[in-house]
N, C-alpha and C positions, 0 to 999 in steps of 0.2 A: 514385472519389474517397472518401477516408476523412476524416471529421471527428470529432474528439473534443470532447465537451462536458464541461467540468469547472469546478472552483472550487478555492479554496485549502484542500484537504483531503488527507489521506494517501491516500484511496481514488482520487482523481483522479491523484495523483502516481504511484501504482502503474502506471497505464495509460500515462502519459506516459513514465516511465522505461523501461518495457518496449518501447514503440514506438521510443524513441531507441536503446535497446540493440540492437534488431533492425534499425534503419535503415529503418523503414517510413515512407514519405512520408505526411504527414497535415497537416490544418489544425486548429488548436486554437481553440476558442471558449470564452472564460472567462465564465461566468455570474455575474451580480451577485446574491448572496443578498439583500442589503439591499433591492434593488429588486424582489425576488420573481421574477426571471427564471427560476428553477428551477421555479416553479409556473405559468408561462405556458402557454397552450394548446399552443403550438408545442413546448415541452419535454415536456409531459405526453404528447404523441404519441410522444416518444422513450422516455420512462420513465414507466410508469403511476403511479408513486408520487411523481413529481416530484423524484427524487434525482439525484445525479451520482456517478460519471461515466456517460455514455452515448455511443454512437457511431452515426454514420450512415455506412454503407458502401454506396455505390451504391444508396441508397434503402432499405436494410435497417437497421432500428433494433435495437440490442442494448444490454444493460445488465448491471450487476453486475460489479464491478471484477475479481475473479479470473477470471470467465468471459471478460471482454474480453481479459485478458492471454493466456489460453489461445487465444482466437480469433486474436489477432495472431501468436502463435507458429505456429499451424496454417496460416496463410496465408503463412508465411515459412519454408517447408520444415522446420517443426518445430524451428527453432533456439530455444534456451533451454528446449526441451521434449524429447520423445523419440518416435520412431516405433515404438519397441519397447514392447509393453504393460506389461511389468514396470517398465521404466525410467520410463514415464509415470506408473504407479501410485505409484512411490516419490516422484516430484516432487509428484503430487497429494496424497499423504498429508502431506507437509511443508507444502504450501500450506494444507491444511485445518487442520493443527495450528496454524499461525500465525494464520489468519483466525478460527478458532472458539475458540481457547484463548488463546494468548499475546497475540495482537493485540487480542483482546476486552478483556483486562485492561489492556494498555498504553493502549488507547483511553479507559478510564475516567479515567486521569490527565489525558489531554489534555482530555477533556470537562469534568471537574470544575475543573481549574486554569486552563484557557484559555477554553473556550467559555462556561462558566457566568459567569466573571468579566467577560469582554470583552463578551458579547452580552446577558447577563441581569442583570449587575451584582449577582450573588449570590455569597456565599462558597461555597467548595467543601464538599461533603458529606464530612466526615472519615470517616464510617462506610463510605461507598462506596470511598474511597481505601484504607482499611485492609483491606477485603475484597479489593480488587484486589491489594494488596501481598501478602496471604496466598497468593493463587493463583499470583502470579508467583514467589514463593519456592519453590513446588512445581514449577513448569513450566520456569523458566529454567535450572535445572541440566541438564536434558536438552539444551536448545539449546546451552548452553555446552560440554557434553561433545561434542556433535556437531561443534562448531567447533574443539575441541581436536584432533579426529581428522581434520578435513577443512578445506580452505581456504574452501569455501563450504558452504551448507546441505545440498546433495545430492552432495557429492564435491569434486573439484578443478577443476570447471568451473562457471561461473555458470549458473544456471537461473532459471526463473520463480519458484522459491521465494525466491530472493534479491531479485529485482526487486519482488516482492509484499511481502516482509517489511521491506525497508529503510525504506520511508516510515513505518511504525509507529514504528521506533526513532528516525527523524529527528524525528518530532513530539515525542519526549520531551525534546528540547533546550529546549522552552518550559515544561517542568514541573520538579517537584522530584525526579523519579526519576533515579537515577544508575546507571551500569553498572559502578561500581568493583568490585563483588563478582563480576563476570562477565567476567574478562579476555579470554577467547576471543571472546565476543560483542563486547566493546569493540574488539578487534583487527579483527574482521570489519567492524564498523561504520565504523571509521576508514578502512579501505581502500575500502569501497564508496561512502562519501559523497563521495569525491573523483573518482569515475569521471566522465569527460566526459559520458556519457549522462545521468547523474543531474543534473549541473550544468545541462545543457541543459534537462532537464525542469523544474527549479526556476525557471529563467530565464523560463519561459512564464507564471509566476504572479505577480500583484502581491504585494508584500511583505505 
């Protein structure tokens, strides 16, 4: 039995989207942040930092969103991934590029313009947003060029790189950041956000 524990964040959406795209059977448990369910003793046993997402697979607890997505692919005949080391490395490097660079700065927009205002009633830190914008101006041209040359981030077939990257860009819809300057990214995003698997993942989460 596979249970995914999550909340309304892009990190949980990565895992749900990946599971839906793979067709992995699972149960989803939505944790209430306001009620502190992510800091409960039961969840701290699943994730030592009380974060989401986490999974329970037959009594084995695992966490960290990109690692969970790889795990789901590995138990699904490596679909969305690769059994060939070089192919897997190319997917891994794109996943790391998104998670540690592009996604990091996209997350600043979401945190400053959504989380800070909604949960802390504070105005966004404009210096933080300006810093994020500067890094995205350096990094998004690479992603845009990649998607000019390929339908998806690692070629012409969808991979973990796409299921992990899409939720970062989806979160931007609630922010001031626009993709107008990056037409290939906008094309990729418009296609992926309508995939049935992604829509099923979003339907699991309260608005």
